[in-house]
N, C-alpha and C positions, 0 to 999 in steps of 0.2 A: 149772784147774790152783791145786794147792792149796802154800803154799810155811810152811814153819817157820822161824822166826829165833830165834836161838840167841846171842845177848850173854853168854855167861861170862864177864864183868868184875862187879867188886864194886861198880861204878859204871855206875849205870842210864842216863847221859846223859855219856858220854865219849865217846873218840874209836871204840870198840872197839864202841860203841850207834849212831854214826855209821855206821861201815863196814856194819854189819848193817842199816841205816834204809836205806840206800843201795840196796842188791843189791832189800830189799821196795818200795821208792819207785818204782825202775825197772820191776820185774813188775809194780807196779797200773798204772803208765799202760800196759800191754799187757793189762790185763786178769785177773791174778792174784789168787786172794785168799789174805792171808797172816794167819800169827796170832808175833806177836815172846813170846818166853821170855825174860824177865830172869831170868837166874837168881839175881841178889840180891835178887829177892824172892821166891825158893823153897824151901825147906825138903827138901833131898835127902841123905840119907844114904847114906853109902858104904856098898859091897859088904858085905856080913857073911857071905861063901862058901859060903853055905846050898845050893848051887844046886836049891833046891827049884825056882827058874825055869827048870832043863831042862826039868821035867814039864807046865810052862804055855807055856812062853814070855814071861814077865810074873812081874817079883817081886813076889815077897811079900811085900815091906816096901810098907806104904800111907803115901806120902807126896806131896807135891808133883809127882816123878816120873811120877804117873800119870796129868797134862796131858799128858805128853809119849804114854806109852803109847798112848794114846783119841787123839792126831792120829796116828799115828805109819800105819797102814795105810791112809790116805789122802792123807798126806804125797809130793810128788812130787820136790819139792826142800828137800833142807834145805840154811839157811843157817848157818855154826858157824862163832863167832868169839871170840877169846880174849885177852887181850892176854896180854904176857910179862911172868911176874912171877920171877925167880932162873933165868932160861933156859930156860923153857918155859909151858906153858900155866898158867892158873889150878886153887887145889884145887876150884872150883865146877865149873872145865871137866873135870876131870879124875874128879870123881865123876858128870858127866853118862856119863859114855863109860862110865867101869866099871860102872854101870846097864845102863849098853846089853849086857853079857853074854848078860844072857833069852835075846836072839837068837842065842846059837851055841850049837849042837847040844853032846852031851858026847862027840862023834867030830867035831865041828869045823866039823858043816856050819853055811851060813849060814840062818838061818831069819829076817831081817829080814824085817817085815811086807812090807813094796815091793820088792819084787824089784827091779824099774826105777829107784827112787829113784835119783836125785844130789844131790851135796851143793856147796856153794861154802864154800869154809876162807876164815879172814882173822885174822890177827895181826898185833898191835900192840904198837909198843914204843918207850921212852925213849932208843935206842942211838940211831945214827947212823949206823950202815952198813948199806946198800942189803940184803944179803943176807946179814946177820947172823945170820938165824934162819931161813935156809932150813929146816936141820935138823928145825925144828918143823914149817914146811909139811909140807916130806915124811913125816915120822911121824906127821901127820895122819891124809894120804891114803893111807898104805897102811895103817894102819889100819881107814879105812872102807872099804879095799878088801878087806884079807883077813877080817879080822873079818864085813862084813855084806852085802859084795859089791855096796858104795854107790861109783860112781864118781864122780869128781872132776870137776868143768866149771869148773871155777875156781877160783882161787887169790889172794890178797893180802896184800900186807904193808906195811903202815902206818910205817918207822922218823920217827925224831925225835917222835915224839907224845907225850913225856914231857912232865914240870909245866911248860914254856915256854908253857901253850896250847896251847890245843884245837884240832883241823882244821877247817879249815874247809869251808864247801860246795862250793867252788869246787877243792878241791886235786887234785889228777890224780887218784890214786885212788880217790877219794869219786865223779867222775865216769867212772872206766873201770866200778864196782861197779854204780853205776846204769844203763850199757850192758847189762850184764851181766845183769841182772837183768831187760832188757827183753828180752834175745834168751832168754831161757828159756821164756817160751809158743811 
């Protein structure tokens, strides 16, 4: 089993990374192979709406998004997590998602290279409301399903994960994320 984790935070070792890594750690304990993509380290241009990808199912912009395009056909599970900045996912997360436009045909047919792929979605945020950003989780779930036919098999929200310190390894959400990772294989 192959799992790709995408940390859409600008901080490579922050709370969002801890959430992604918890899922990957659990999956590794069950024998899965994983790759972590840190969007903070990647140069991903925004979609320029040229639509050239409609002929090839691969964006014509040559940048670090190619790393994901190379992994996607063999990826069983995508773990996608973003912190919440100004009430939604980060700019890095949105650029990544926009560049998946290459996997949608002109007539809206789903062309994701792995038809049975699954996704685990996560968000972290500083606000204390437990369900404050459920709309973002719903939005992500709907986008992965509607555009690419990717079924969400788990979602996690970590509230109060702000500047007052990082979430510790024994945080209940990280424990649940690790357990979900174990169950993915």
